[in-house]
PDB file of N, CA, C, O and CB in Angstrom:
ATOM      1  N   MET A   1      59.671 120.299  36.890  1.00  0.00           N
ATOM      2  CA  MET A   1      60.073 119.459  38.007  1.00  0.00           C
ATOM      3  C   MET A   1      59.062 119.549  39.196  1.00  0.00           C
ATOM      4  O   MET A   1      58.649 120.650  39.561  1.00  0.00           O
ATOM      5  CB  MET A   1      61.488 119.869  38.472  1.00  0.00           C
ATOM      6  N   GLN A   2      58.677 118.421  39.781  1.00  0.00           N
ATOM      7  CA  GLN A   2      57.589 118.345  41.011  1.00  0.00           C
ATOM      8  C   GLN A   2      58.612 118.614  42.217  1.00  0.00           C
ATOM      9  O   GLN A   2      59.638 117.994  42.495  1.00  0.00           O
ATOM     10  CB  GLN A   2      56.665 116.658  41.182  1.00  0.00           C
ATOM     11  N   TYR A   3      57.967 119.845  42.923  1.00  0.00           N
ATOM     12  CA  TYR A   3      58.635 119.956  44.410  1.00  0.00           C
ATOM     13  C   TYR A   3      57.690 119.434  45.371  1.00  0.00           C
ATOM     14  O   TYR A   3      56.496 119.728  45.318  1.00  0.00           O
ATOM     15  CB  TYR A   3      59.011 121.494  44.876  1.00  0.00           C
ATOM     16  N   THR A   4      58.191 118.660  46.261  1.00  0.00           N
ATOM     17  CA  THR A   4      57.175 118.253  47.539  1.00  0.00           C
ATOM     18  C   THR A   4      57.974 119.052  48.775  1.00  0.00           C
ATOM     19  O   THR A   4      59.176 118.956  49.023  1.00  0.00           O
ATOM     20  CB  THR A   4      57.054 116.263  47.881  1.00  0.00           C
ATOM     21  N   THR A   5      56.946 119.899  49.513  1.00  0.00           N
ATOM     22  CA  THR A   5      57.435 120.819  50.509  1.00  0.00           C
ATOM     23  C   THR A   5      57.450 119.959  51.767  1.00  0.00           C
ATOM     24  O   THR A   5      56.800 118.937  51.985  1.00  0.00           O
ATOM     25  CB  THR A   5      56.531 122.155  50.649  1.00  0.00           C
ATOM     26  N   LYS A   6      58.428 120.657  52.638  1.00  0.00           N
ATOM     27  CA  LYS A   6      58.551 120.404  54.151  1.00  0.00           C
ATOM     28  C   LYS A   6      57.645 121.321  54.849  1.00  0.00           C
ATOM     29  O   LYS A   6      57.133 122.322  54.347  1.00  0.00           O
ATOM     30  CB  LYS A   6      60.023 120.614  54.702  1.00  0.00           C
ATOM     31  N   ASP A   7      57.483 120.878  56.101  1.00  0.00           N
ATOM     32  CA  ASP A   7      56.704 121.558  56.903  1.00  0.00           C
ATOM     33  C   ASP A   7      56.933 122.955  57.083  1.00  0.00           C
ATOM     34  O   ASP A   7      58.010 123.197  57.628  1.00  0.00           O
ATOM     35  CB  ASP A   7      56.719 121.000  57.986  1.00  0.00           C
ATOM     36  N   GLY A   8      56.321 123.821  56.821  1.00  0.00           N
ATOM     37  CA  GLY A   8      56.574 125.432  57.202  1.00  0.00           C
ATOM     38  C   GLY A   8      57.478 126.335  56.223  1.00  0.00           C
ATOM     39  O   GLY A   8      57.869 127.460  56.536  1.00  0.00           O
ATOM     40  N   GLU A   9      57.756 125.714  55.021  1.00  0.00           N
ATOM     41  CA  GLU A   9      58.189 126.169  53.794  1.00  0.00           C
ATOM     42  C   GLU A   9      57.179 127.376  53.265  1.00  0.00           C
ATOM     43  O   GLU A   9      55.963 127.554  53.335  1.00  0.00           O
ATOM     44  CB  GLU A   9      58.258 124.919  52.811  1.00  0.00           C
ATOM     45  N   ARG A  10      58.304 128.125  52.693  1.00  0.00           N
ATOM     46  CA  ARG A  10      57.201 129.291  51.669  1.00  0.00           C
ATOM     47  C   ARG A  10      57.767 129.392  50.280  1.00  0.00           C
ATOM     48  O   ARG A  10      58.934 129.128  49.991  1.00  0.00           O
ATOM     49  CB  ARG A  10      57.152 131.129  52.288  1.00  0.00           C
ATOM     50  N   LEU A  11      56.896 129.773  49.499  1.00  0.00           N
ATOM     51  CA  LEU A  11      57.097 129.961  47.923  1.00  0.00           C
ATOM     52  C   LEU A  11      58.638 130.513  47.773  1.00  0.00           C
ATOM     53  O   LEU A  11      59.586 130.024  47.158  1.00  0.00           O
ATOM     54  CB  LEU A  11      55.888 131.167  47.213  1.00  0.00           C
ATOM     55  N   ASP A  12      58.554 131.551  48.454  1.00  0.00           N
ATOM     56  CA  ASP A  12      59.595 132.630  48.075  1.00  0.00           C
ATOM     57  C   ASP A  12      60.907 132.133  48.490  1.00  0.00           C
ATOM     58  O   ASP A  12      61.820 132.444  47.726  1.00  0.00           O
ATOM     59  CB  ASP A  12      59.327 134.054  48.760  1.00  0.00           C
ATOM     60  N   ILE A  13      61.257 131.364  49.622  1.00  0.00           N
ATOM     61  CA  ILE A  13      62.341 130.672  50.028  1.00  0.00           C
ATOM     62  C   ILE A  13      62.516 129.720  49.005  1.00  0.00           C
ATOM     63  O   ILE A  13      63.435 129.872  48.201  1.00  0.00           O
ATOM     64  CB  ILE A  13      62.225 130.106  51.344  1.00  0.00           C
ATOM     65  N   ILE A  14      61.644 128.620  48.920  1.00  0.00           N
ATOM     66  CA  ILE A  14      61.869 127.609  47.740  1.00  0.00           C
ATOM     67  C   ILE A  14      62.379 128.302  46.535  1.00  0.00           C
ATOM     68  O   ILE A  14      63.475 127.896  46.148  1.00  0.00           O
ATOM     69  CB  ILE A  14      60.534 126.853  47.330  1.00  0.00           C
ATOM     70  N   CYS A  15      61.881 129.166  45.921  1.00  0.00           N
ATOM     71  CA  CYS A  15      62.459 129.647  44.745  1.00  0.00           C
ATOM     72  C   CYS A  15      63.794 130.195  44.629  1.00  0.00           C
ATOM     73  O   CYS A  15      64.562 130.046  43.678  1.00  0.00           O
ATOM     74  CB  CYS A  15      61.723 130.501  44.330  1.00  0.00           C
ATOM     75  N   ALA A  16      64.059 131.074  46.075  1.00  0.00           N
ATOM     76  CA  ALA A  16      65.484 131.715  46.182  1.00  0.00           C
ATOM     77  C   ALA A  16      66.526 130.307  46.259  1.00  0.00           C
ATOM     78  O   ALA A  16      67.608 130.191  45.685  1.00  0.00           O
ATOM     79  CB  ALA A  16      65.613 132.840  47.760  1.00  0.00           C
ATOM     80  N   ARG A  17      65.903 129.370  47.077  1.00  0.00           N
ATOM     81  CA  ARG A  17      66.957 128.275  47.076  1.00  0.00           C
ATOM     82  C   ARG A  17      67.217 127.525  45.833  1.00  0.00           C
ATOM     83  O   ARG A  17      68.353 127.302  45.413  1.00  0.00           O
ATOM     84  CB  ARG A  17      66.624 127.295  48.043  1.00  0.00           C
ATOM     85  N   HIS A  18      65.830 127.038  45.099  1.00  0.00           N
ATOM     86  CA  HIS A  18      66.151 126.151  44.002  1.00  0.00           C
ATOM     87  C   HIS A  18      66.771 127.027  42.723  1.00  0.00           C
ATOM     88  O   HIS A  18      67.528 126.470  41.929  1.00  0.00           O
ATOM     89  CB  HIS A  18      64.778 125.332  43.586  1.00  0.00           C
ATOM     90  N   TYR A  19      66.434 128.324  42.583  1.00  0.00           N
ATOM     91  CA  TYR A  19      66.918 128.946  41.238  1.00  0.00           C
ATOM     92  C   TYR A  19      68.197 129.863  41.512  1.00  0.00           C
ATOM     93  O   TYR A  19      68.714 130.507  40.599  1.00  0.00           O
ATOM     94  CB  TYR A  19      65.684 129.884  40.529  1.00  0.00           C
ATOM     95  N   ALA A  20      68.585 129.881  42.569  1.00  0.00           N
ATOM     96  CA  ALA A  20      69.564 130.823  43.072  1.00  0.00           C
ATOM     97  C   ALA A  20      69.214 132.323  42.563  1.00  0.00           C
ATOM     98  O   ALA A  20      68.334 133.066  42.999  1.00  0.00           O
ATOM     99  CB  ALA A  20      71.029 130.360  42.585  1.00  0.00           C
ATOM    100  N   ALA A  21      69.976 132.519  41.707  1.00  0.00           N
ATOM    101  CA  ALA A  21      70.050 134.153  41.504  1.00  0.00           C
ATOM    102  C   ALA A  21      69.380 134.620  40.107  1.00  0.00           C
ATOM    103  O   ALA A  21      69.721 135.677  39.575  1.00  0.00           O
ATOM    104  CB  ALA A  21      71.729 134.690  41.486  1.00  0.00           C
ATOM    105  N   VAL A  22      68.447 133.800  39.571  1.00  0.00           N
ATOM    106  CA  VAL A  22      67.766 134.125  38.506  1.00  0.00           C
ATOM    107  C   VAL A  22      66.425 134.960  38.706  1.00  0.00           C
ATOM    108  O   VAL A  22      65.460 134.566  39.362  1.00  0.00           O
ATOM    109  CB  VAL A  22      67.549 132.946  37.870  1.00  0.00           C
ATOM    110  N   ASN A  23      66.509 136.078  38.089  1.00  0.00           N
ATOM    111  CA  ASN A  23      65.262 136.920  38.639  1.00  0.00           C
ATOM    112  C   ASN A  23      63.857 136.444  37.934  1.00  0.00           C
ATOM    113  O   ASN A  23      63.661 135.604  37.055  1.00  0.00           O
ATOM    114  CB  ASN A  23      65.506 138.618  38.298  1.00  0.00           C
ATOM    115  N   ASN A  24      62.984 137.268  38.626  1.00  0.00           N
ATOM    116  CA  ASN A  24      61.411 136.842  38.449  1.00  0.00           C
ATOM    117  C   ASN A  24      61.005 135.279  38.537  1.00  0.00           C
ATOM    118  O   ASN A  24      59.980 134.919  37.959  1.00  0.00           O
ATOM    119  CB  ASN A  24      60.921 137.322  36.969  1.00  0.00           C
ATOM    120  N   THR A  25      61.696 134.456  39.166  1.00  0.00           N
ATOM    121  CA  THR A  25      61.399 133.059  39.714  1.00  0.00           C
ATOM    122  C   THR A  25      59.954 132.855  40.328  1.00  0.00           C
ATOM    123  O   THR A  25      59.003 132.165  39.960  1.00  0.00           O
ATOM    124  CB  THR A  25      62.447 132.732  40.835  1.00  0.00           C
ATOM    125  N   PHE A  26      60.121 133.621  41.290  1.00  0.00           N
ATOM    126  CA  PHE A  26      58.891 133.592  42.207  1.00  0.00           C
ATOM    127  C   PHE A  26      57.800 133.661  41.177  1.00  0.00           C
ATOM    128  O   PHE A  26      57.177 132.606  41.066  1.00  0.00           O
ATOM    129  CB  PHE A  26      58.802 134.859  43.352  1.00  0.00           C
ATOM    130  N   GLU A  27      57.402 134.678  40.368  1.00  0.00           N
ATOM    131  CA  GLU A  27      56.349 134.923  39.548  1.00  0.00           C
ATOM    132  C   GLU A  27      56.198 133.808  38.484  1.00  0.00           C
ATOM    133  O   GLU A  27      55.109 133.277  38.266  1.00  0.00           O
ATOM    134  CB  GLU A  27      56.518 136.246  38.952  1.00  0.00           C
ATOM    135  N   ALA A  28      57.274 133.494  37.868  1.00  0.00           N
ATOM    136  CA  ALA A  28      57.197 132.195  36.951  1.00  0.00           C
ATOM    137  C   ALA A  28      56.758 131.057  37.806  1.00  0.00           C
ATOM    138  O   ALA A  28      56.330 130.197  37.036  1.00  0.00           O
ATOM    139  CB  ALA A  28      58.647 131.800  36.250  1.00  0.00           C
ATOM    140  N   VAL A  29      56.648 130.579  39.253  1.00  0.00           N
ATOM    141  CA  VAL A  29      56.441 129.689  39.280  1.00  0.00           C
ATOM    142  C   VAL A  29      54.910 129.878  40.071  1.00  0.00           C
ATOM    143  O   VAL A  29      54.168 128.918  40.279  1.00  0.00           O
ATOM    144  CB  VAL A  29      57.565 129.010  39.685  1.00  0.00           C
ATOM    145  N   LEU A  30      54.631 131.089  40.411  1.00  0.00           N
ATOM    146  CA  LEU A  30      53.295 131.473  40.969  1.00  0.00           C
ATOM    147  C   LEU A  30      52.331 131.480  39.847  1.00  0.00           C
ATOM    148  O   LEU A  30      51.187 131.062  40.023  1.00  0.00           O
ATOM    149  CB  LEU A  30      53.311 132.873  41.682  1.00  0.00           C
ATOM    150  N   PHE A  31      52.806 132.020  38.486  1.00  0.00           N
ATOM    151  CA  PHE A  31      51.922 132.042  37.567  1.00  0.00           C
ATOM    152  C   PHE A  31      51.939 131.047  36.511  1.00  0.00           C
ATOM    153  O   PHE A  31      51.382 131.227  35.428  1.00  0.00           O
ATOM    154  CB  PHE A  31      51.958 133.146  37.104  1.00  0.00           C
ATOM    155  N   SER A  32      52.662 129.856  36.866  1.00  0.00           N
ATOM    156  CA  SER A  32      52.631 128.745  35.998  1.00  0.00           C
ATOM    157  C   SER A  32      51.353 128.198  35.825  1.00  0.00           C
ATOM    158  O   SER A  32      50.718 128.265  36.877  1.00  0.00           O
ATOM    159  CB  SER A  32      53.469 127.765  36.417  1.00  0.00           C
ATOM    160  N   PRO A  33      50.603 127.579  34.719  1.00  0.00           N
ATOM    161  CA  PRO A  33      49.230 127.083  34.709  1.00  0.00           C
ATOM    162  C   PRO A  33      49.185 126.103  35.613  1.00  0.00           C
ATOM    163  O   PRO A  33      48.191 126.113  36.339  1.00  0.00           O
ATOM    164  CB  PRO A  33      48.742 126.607  33.444  1.00  0.00           C
ATOM    165  N   GLU A  34      50.317 124.891  35.853  1.00  0.00           N
ATOM    166  CA  GLU A  34      50.237 124.057  36.411  1.00  0.00           C
ATOM    167  C   GLU A  34      50.086 124.308  38.086  1.00  0.00           C
ATOM    168  O   GLU A  34      49.659 123.426  38.831  1.00  0.00           O
ATOM    169  CB  GLU A  34      51.169 123.418  35.907  1.00  0.00           C
ATOM    170  N   ASN A  35      50.466 125.526  38.512  1.00  0.00           N
ATOM    171  CA  ASN A  35      50.281 126.076  39.776  1.00  0.00           C
ATOM    172  C   ASN A  35      49.257 126.869  40.159  1.00  0.00           C
ATOM    173  O   ASN A  35      49.337 127.671  41.090  1.00  0.00           O
ATOM    174  CB  ASN A  35      51.191 126.674  40.043  1.00  0.00           C
ATOM    175  N   TYR A  36      48.144 126.660  39.384  1.00  0.00           N
ATOM    176  CA  TYR A  36      46.882 127.663  39.562  1.00  0.00           C
ATOM    177  C   TYR A  36      46.274 127.912  40.897  1.00  0.00           C
ATOM    178  O   TYR A  36      45.445 128.819  40.976  1.00  0.00           O
ATOM    179  CB  TYR A  36      45.740 127.180  38.770  1.00  0.00           C
ATOM    180  N   ASP A  37      46.636 127.099  42.144  1.00  0.00           N
ATOM    181  CA  ASP A  37      46.093 127.063  43.316  1.00  0.00           C
ATOM    182  C   ASP A  37      47.054 127.655  44.332  1.00  0.00           C
ATOM    183  O   ASP A  37      46.734 127.811  45.511  1.00  0.00           O
ATOM    184  CB  ASP A  37      45.690 125.745  43.599  1.00  0.00           C
ATOM    185  N   LEU A  38      48.372 128.014  43.784  1.00  0.00           N
ATOM    186  CA  LEU A  38      49.262 128.642  44.771  1.00  0.00           C
ATOM    187  C   LEU A  38      48.878 130.032  45.254  1.00  0.00           C
ATOM    188  O   LEU A  38      48.434 130.774  44.378  1.00  0.00           O
ATOM    189  CB  LEU A  38      50.596 128.719  44.209  1.00  0.00           C
ATOM    190  N   THR A  39      48.964 130.512  46.458  1.00  0.00           N
ATOM    191  CA  THR A  39      49.032 131.965  46.778  1.00  0.00           C
ATOM    192  C   THR A  39      50.219 132.382  47.103  1.00  0.00           C
ATOM    193  O   THR A  39      51.157 131.587  47.148  1.00  0.00           O
ATOM    194  CB  THR A  39      48.232 132.358  47.773  1.00  0.00           C
ATOM    195  N   THR A  40      50.374 133.713  47.385  1.00  0.00           N
ATOM    196  CA  THR A  40      51.652 134.493  47.672  1.00  0.00           C
ATOM    197  C   THR A  40      52.240 134.157  48.805  1.00  0.00           C
ATOM    198  O   THR A  40      53.467 134.091  48.875  1.00  0.00           O
ATOM    199  CB  THR A  40      51.489 135.862  47.740  1.00  0.00           C
ATOM    200  N   ASN A  41      51.339 133.866  49.976  1.00  0.00           N
ATOM    201  CA  ASN A  41      51.663 134.120  51.303  1.00  0.00           C
ATOM    202  C   ASN A  41      51.498 132.791  52.065  1.00  0.00           C
ATOM    203  O   ASN A  41      51.426 132.711  53.292  1.00  0.00           O
ATOM    204  CB  ASN A  41      50.796 135.253  51.870  1.00  0.00           C
ATOM    205  N   GLU A  42      51.448 131.774  51.217  1.00  0.00           N
ATOM    206  CA  GLU A  42      51.015 130.617  51.918  1.00  0.00           C
ATOM    207  C   GLU A  42      52.522 129.886  52.574  1.00  0.00           C
ATOM    208  O   GLU A  42      53.617 129.850  52.014  1.00  0.00           O
ATOM    209  CB  GLU A  42      50.098 129.573  50.760  1.00  0.00           C
ATOM    210  N   VAL A  43      52.250 129.491  53.560  1.00  0.00           N
ATOM    211  CA  VAL A  43      53.179 128.395  54.477  1.00  0.00           C
ATOM    212  C   VAL A  43      52.701 126.987  54.147  1.00  0.00           C
ATOM    213  O   VAL A  43      51.574 126.655  54.514  1.00  0.00           O
ATOM    214  CB  VAL A  43      53.002 128.610  56.242  1.00  0.00           C
ATOM    215  N   PHE A  44      53.383 126.242  53.564  1.00  0.00           N
ATOM    216  CA  PHE A  44      52.885 124.943  53.297  1.00  0.00           C
ATOM    217  C   PHE A  44      53.199 123.989  54.405  1.00  0.00           C
ATOM    218  O   PHE A  44      54.191 124.074  55.129  1.00  0.00           O
ATOM    219  CB  PHE A  44      53.419 124.447  52.031  1.00  0.00           C
ATOM    220  N   ASN A  45      52.118 122.926  54.486  1.00  0.00           N
ATOM    221  CA  ASN A  45      52.289 121.687  55.235  1.00  0.00           C
ATOM    222  C   ASN A  45      53.499 120.863  54.420  1.00  0.00           C
ATOM    223  O   ASN A  45      53.855 121.060  53.258  1.00  0.00           O
ATOM    224  CB  ASN A  45      50.782 120.818  55.308  1.00  0.00           C
ATOM    225  N   ALA A  46      53.893 120.133  55.127  1.00  0.00           N
ATOM    226  CA  ALA A  46      54.785 118.570  54.435  1.00  0.00           C
ATOM    227  C   ALA A  46      53.845 118.128  53.674  1.00  0.00           C
ATOM    228  O   ALA A  46      52.664 118.096  54.020  1.00  0.00           O
ATOM    229  CB  ALA A  46      55.286 117.147  55.539  1.00  0.00           C
ATOM    230  N   GLY A  47      54.386 117.650  52.292  1.00  0.00           N
ATOM    231  CA  GLY A  47      53.732 116.832  51.566  1.00  0.00           C
ATOM    232  C   GLY A  47      53.078 117.535  50.212  1.00  0.00           C
ATOM    233  O   GLY A  47      52.617 116.895  49.266  1.00  0.00           O
ATOM    234  N   SER A  48      53.124 118.761  50.295  1.00  0.00           N
ATOM    235  CA  SER A  48      52.276 119.607  49.316  1.00  0.00           C
ATOM    236  C   SER A  48      53.128 119.636  48.062  1.00  0.00           C
ATOM    237  O   SER A  48      54.336 119.841  48.175  1.00  0.00           O
ATOM    238  CB  SER A  48      51.936 121.177  49.871  1.00  0.00           C
ATOM    239  N   THR A  49      52.511 119.421  46.743  1.00  0.00           N
ATOM    240  CA  THR A  49      53.350 119.396  45.586  1.00  0.00           C
ATOM    241  C   THR A  49      52.964 120.486  44.764  1.00  0.00           C
ATOM    242  O   THR A  49      51.867 121.030  44.887  1.00  0.00           O
ATOM    243  CB  THR A  49      53.287 118.130  44.847  1.00  0.00           C
ATOM    244  N   PHE A  50      53.972 120.892  43.777  1.00  0.00           N
ATOM    245  CA  PHE A  50      53.665 121.910  42.882  1.00  0.00           C
ATOM    246  C   PHE A  50      55.008 121.804  41.753  1.00  0.00           C
ATOM    247  O   PHE A  50      56.036 121.142  41.892  1.00  0.00           O
ATOM    248  CB  PHE A  50      53.490 123.449  43.762  1.00  0.00           C
ATOM    249  N   ASP A  51      54.684 122.529  40.816  1.00  0.00           N
ATOM    250  CA  ASP A  51      55.621 122.350  39.670  1.00  0.00           C
ATOM    251  C   ASP A  51      56.740 123.578  39.572  1.00  0.00           C
ATOM    252  O   ASP A  51      56.419 124.760  39.448  1.00  0.00           O
ATOM    253  CB  ASP A  51      54.718 122.279  38.286  1.00  0.00           C
ATOM    254  N   LEU A  52      57.896 123.169  39.637  1.00  0.00           N
ATOM    255  CA  LEU A  52      59.046 124.242  39.369  1.00  0.00           C
ATOM    256  C   LEU A  52      59.523 124.439  38.180  1.00  0.00           C
ATOM    257  O   LEU A  52      60.621 123.926  37.963  1.00  0.00           O
ATOM    258  CB  LEU A  52      60.155 124.023  40.027  1.00  0.00           C
ATOM    259  N   PRO A  53      58.855 125.240  37.037  1.00  0.00           N
ATOM    260  CA  PRO A  53      59.357 125.192  35.818  1.00  0.00           C
ATOM    261  C   PRO A  53      60.495 125.597  35.453  1.00  0.00           C
ATOM    262  O   PRO A  53      61.015 126.418  36.208  1.00  0.00           O
ATOM    263  CB  PRO A  53      58.728 125.647  35.173  1.00  0.00           C
ATOM    264  N   VAL A  54      61.225 125.214  34.288  1.00  0.00           N
ATOM    265  CA  VAL A  54      62.449 125.579  33.746  1.00  0.00           C
ATOM    266  C   VAL A  54      62.286 127.214  33.509  1.00  0.00           C
ATOM    267  O   VAL A  54      61.373 127.714  32.852  1.00  0.00           O
ATOM    268  CB  VAL A  54      62.766 124.682  32.366  1.00  0.00           C
ATOM    269  N   VAL A  55      63.304 127.922  34.141  1.00  0.00           N
ATOM    270  CA  VAL A  55      63.387 129.166  34.311  1.00  0.00           C
ATOM    271  C   VAL A  55      64.701 129.602  33.499  1.00  0.00           C
ATOM    272  O   VAL A  55      65.713 128.992  33.845  1.00  0.00           O
ATOM    273  CB  VAL A  55      63.355 129.469  35.779  1.00  0.00           C
ATOM    274  N   LYS A  56      64.858 130.527  32.503  1.00  0.00           N
ATOM    275  CA  LYS A  56      65.874 130.790  31.765  1.00  0.00           C
ATOM    276  C   LYS A  56      66.402 132.414  32.454  1.00  0.00           C
ATOM    277  O   LYS A  56      65.605 133.298  32.770  1.00  0.00           O
ATOM    278  CB  LYS A  56      65.360 130.697  30.093  1.00  0.00           C
ATOM    279  N   PRO A  57      67.639 132.497  32.556  1.00  0.00           N
ATOM    280  CA  PRO A  57      68.025 133.892  32.825  1.00  0.00           C
ATOM    281  C   PRO A  57      67.743 134.994  31.693  1.00  0.00           C
ATOM    282  O   PRO A  57      67.934 134.705  30.512  1.00  0.00           O
ATOM    283  CB  PRO A  57      69.491 133.879  33.113  1.00  0.00           C
ATOM    284  N   ALA A  58      67.385 135.990  31.995  1.00  0.00           N
ATOM    285  CA  ALA A  58      66.980 137.115  31.173  1.00  0.00           C
ATOM    286  C   ALA A  58      68.405 137.151  30.294  1.00  0.00           C
ATOM    287  O   ALA A  58      69.486 136.914  30.834  1.00  0.00           O
ATOM    288  CB  ALA A  58      66.538 138.625  32.125  1.00  0.00           C
ATOM    289  N   GLU A  59      68.273 137.473  28.882  1.00  0.00           N
ATOM    290  CA  GLU A  59      69.519 138.003  28.142  1.00  0.00           C
ATOM    291  C   GLU A  59      69.989 138.960  28.365  1.00  0.00           C
ATOM    292  O   GLU A  59      69.223 139.913  28.511  1.00  0.00           O
ATOM    293  CB  GLU A  59      69.490 138.152  27.053  1.00  0.00           C
ATOM    294  N   LYS A  60      71.319 139.173  28.491  1.00  0.00           N
ATOM    295  CA  LYS A  60      71.926 140.511  28.450  1.00  0.00           C
ATOM    296  C   LYS A  60      71.764 141.404  27.483  1.00  0.00           C
ATOM    297  O   LYS A  60      71.886 141.027  26.317  1.00  0.00           O
ATOM    298  CB  LYS A  60      73.092 140.443  28.506  1.00  0.00           C
ATOM    299  N   LYS A  61      71.516 142.494  27.721  1.00  0.00           N
ATOM    300  CA  LYS A  61      71.414 143.735  26.681  1.00  0.00           C
ATOM    301  C   LYS A  61      72.604 143.942  26.147  1.00  0.00           C
ATOM    302  O   LYS A  61      73.532 143.952  26.955  1.00  0.00           O
ATOM    303  CB  LYS A  61      70.973 145.082  27.252  1.00  0.00           C
ATOM    304  N   THR A  62      72.921 144.146  24.790  1.00  0.00           N
ATOM    305  CA  THR A  62      74.345 144.519  24.404  1.00  0.00           C
ATOM    306  C   THR A  62      74.164 146.162  24.332  1.00  0.00           C
ATOM    307  O   THR A  62      73.160 146.774  23.965  1.00  0.00           O
ATOM    308  CB  THR A  62      74.898 143.742  22.820  1.00  0.00           C
ATOM    309  N   GLU A  63      75.335 146.657  24.754  1.00  0.00           N
ATOM    310  CA  GLU A  63      75.408 148.309  24.952  1.00  0.00           C
ATOM    311  C   GLU A  63      75.510 148.748  23.723  1.00  0.00           C
ATOM    312  O   GLU A  63      76.209 148.173  22.889  1.00  0.00           O
ATOM    313  CB  GLU A  63      76.629 148.946  25.808  1.00  0.00           C
ATOM    314  N   THR A  64      74.806 149.845  23.468  1.00  0.00           N
ATOM    315  CA  THR A  64      74.873 150.431  22.297  1.00  0.00           C
ATOM    316  C   THR A  64      75.378 151.917  22.664  1.00  0.00           C
ATOM    317  O   THR A  64      75.219 152.365  23.799  1.00  0.00           O
ATOM    318  CB  THR A  64      73.500 150.318  21.547  1.00  0.00           C
ATOM    319  N   SER A  65      76.014 152.676  21.603  1.00  0.00           N
ATOM    320  CA  SER A  65      76.450 154.053  21.524  1.00  0.00           C
ATOM    321  C   SER A  65      75.931 155.042  20.833  1.00  0.00           C
ATOM    322  O   SER A  65      75.893 154.712  19.648  1.00  0.00           O
ATOM    323  CB  SER A  65      77.487 154.100  21.184  1.00  0.00           C
ATOM    324  N   LEU A  66      75.492 156.150  21.015  1.00  0.00           N
ATOM    325  CA  LEU A  66      74.806 157.013  20.151  1.00  0.00           C
ATOM    326  C   LEU A  66      75.878 157.299  18.652  1.00  0.00           C
ATOM    327  O   LEU A  66      75.606 157.566  17.482  1.00  0.00           O
ATOM    328  CB  LEU A  66      74.446 158.488  21.125  1.00  0.00           C
ATOM    329  N   TRP A  67      77.185 157.083  19.404  1.00  0.00           N
ATOM    330  CA  TRP A  67      78.225 157.596  18.455  1.00  0.00           C
ATOM    331  C   TRP A  67      78.955 156.464  17.485  1.00  0.00           C
ATOM    332  O   TRP A  67      80.035 156.647  16.923  1.00  0.00           O
ATOM    333  CB  TRP A  67      79.337 158.315  19.346  1.00  0.00           C
ATOM    334  N   ASP A  68      78.273 155.440  17.413  1.00  0.00           N
ATOM    335  CA  ASP A  68      78.727 154.236  16.576  1.00  0.00           C
ATOM    336  C   ASP A  68      78.300 154.357  15.248  1.00  0.00           C
ATOM    337  O   ASP A  68      78.574 153.479  14.429  1.00  0.00           O
ATOM    338  CB  ASP A  68      78.226 152.926  17.086  1.00  0.00           C
TER     339      ASP A  68
END
């Protein structure tokens, strides 16, 4: 999904708002090949665009017991 920024937005805030509670979304967006020119502390001007990739939640680990 292409995202167009508003003046003063930061990547971490955009990720938190767009993905809600999915872990590692900031890194997924930052290291996506389509976003090769993003930086970690950038404050965007209005109209910048970048890709928000699909990020799936991590699978839950099933619990195991030593005595099963």
